[in-house]
Structure formats: structure tokens, C-alpha cells
C-alpha positions in Angstrom: 75.4 113.8 43.8 75.0 110.7 45.9 71.2 111.2 45.8 71.1 111.1 42.0 73.4 108.0 42.0 71.1 106.1 44.4 67.7 107.3 43.2 68.4 107.9 39.5 66.6 104.7 38.4 63.5 105.6 40.4 63.5 109.1 38.9 63.9 107.7 35.4 61.1 105.2 35.8 58.8 107.9 37.2 59.5 110.0 34.1 58.6 106.9 32.0 55.3 106.5 34.0 54.6 110.2 33.4 55.2 109.8 29.7 52.7 106.9 29.8 50.2 109.1 31.5 50.6 111.7 28.7 50.1 109.1 26.1 46.9 107.8 27.9 45.5 111.4 27.8 46.0 111.5 24.0 44.8 109.1 21.4 47.0 106.1 22.4 45.2 105.0 25.5 46.3 101.4 25.6 50.0 102.2 24.9 49.9 104.9 27.6 48.4 102.7 30.2 50.9 99.9 29.5 53.8 102.4 29.6 52.5 103.9 32.9 52.2 100.4 34.4 55.7 99.4 33.4 57.1 102.7 34.7 55.4 102.4 38.1 56.4 98.7 38.5 60.0 99.6 37.6 59.9 102.5 40.0 58.7 100.3 42.8 61.4 97.7 42.1 64.1 100.4 41.9 62.9 101.9 45.2 63.1 98.5 46.9 66.7 98.0 45.6 67.7 101.4 46.9 66.1 100.7 50.3 67.9 97.3 50.4 71.3 98.9 49.6 71.0 101.8 52.0 70.2 99.6 55.1 71.0 100.9 58.5 74.1 103.1 58.5 74.7 102.4 62.2 74.7 98.6 61.8 77.7 97.4 63.9 77.7 94.0 62.3 79.2 95.6 59.2 82.4 96.1 61.2 83.3 92.5 60.7 82.9 92.6 56.9 86.4 93.9 56.3 89.7 92.7 57.8 91.3 94.7 60.5 94.7 96.1 59.8 96.4 93.9 62.4 94.9 90.8 60.7 96.9 91.6 57.5 100.2 89.7 57.5 103.0 89.5 55.0 102.8 86.7 52.4 106.1 85.1 53.4 106.3 83.3 56.7 110.1 83.8 57.0 110.0 87.6 57.2 113.3 89.0 58.3 114.1 92.5 59.5 116.6 93.1 56.7 113.8 92.8 54.1 111.3 95.5 53.1 107.6 94.9 53.0 105.4 96.5 50.2 102.1 97.4 51.7 100.4 97.9 48.4 100.9 94.5 46.8 101.9 92.5 50.0 105.3 91.4 48.7 108.5 91.1 50.7 111.5 92.4 48.8 115.2 92.6 49.6 116.2 95.7 51.6 118.4 97.0 48.8 115.4 97.9 46.7 114.0 101.4 47.2 110.9 100.5 45.2 108.9 97.3 44.9 109.8 95.6 41.6 106.1 94.5 41.0 104.1 97.6 41.6 106.7 100.4 41.9 105.6 101.5 45.4 108.4 103.0 47.6 109.2 100.4 50.3 111.9 102.3 52.3 
């Protein structure tokens, strides 16, 4: 499924180029050649986009793109132990709440 999601544009443009080739065999030579040229150009552009998006799966520089869990801090600076912290929406709520009033996530 991931293959078709990544390479779907390339496959569609190659089908377009194939239709252009079929038109060039028939009576519509000029239309078929233009369609084939557009299809091949679009296939090359789509393949370049897929190549750029895939990149190197073992690139360790991507580790720094997302914050580490210990870097995430509660919003309020005066966090006290008798308060509950909602990990979904990053709010600190009083300890008597069983659920966060904003998102409804269970906090205790």
C-alpha cells in the first residue's frame, strides 16, 4: 500500500504517456506526441519528488527534528505535586479533577 501511495503519481503519468503513444499510432499524431511528452515529463518530476521524499532511512540527523520526551515541560512554571498534568493538551489542572476539562483525557 505504501508503494502505491508513494509511486501513484509516477504510475498515473506513465499511463498518460502510454495513452499518448496509442494516440500517436492512430490518426492523431501531434496530439499523441504532445500527450506522451507531457506524461513523460510529469513522470520524471514525480519520480524526482518521490526520491527527494524517501531520502536515506538511516540518516541520524533526523533524530533532532522532533523534541525528546524529556524536553517537554508543563506549561505552568509553578507546577505543584497536588496538581494533575494532562499529557494530551499540556494543561495543569487541579488534582480533584479526574478528567481534563479541555480535552477530556483522564489525568489521574
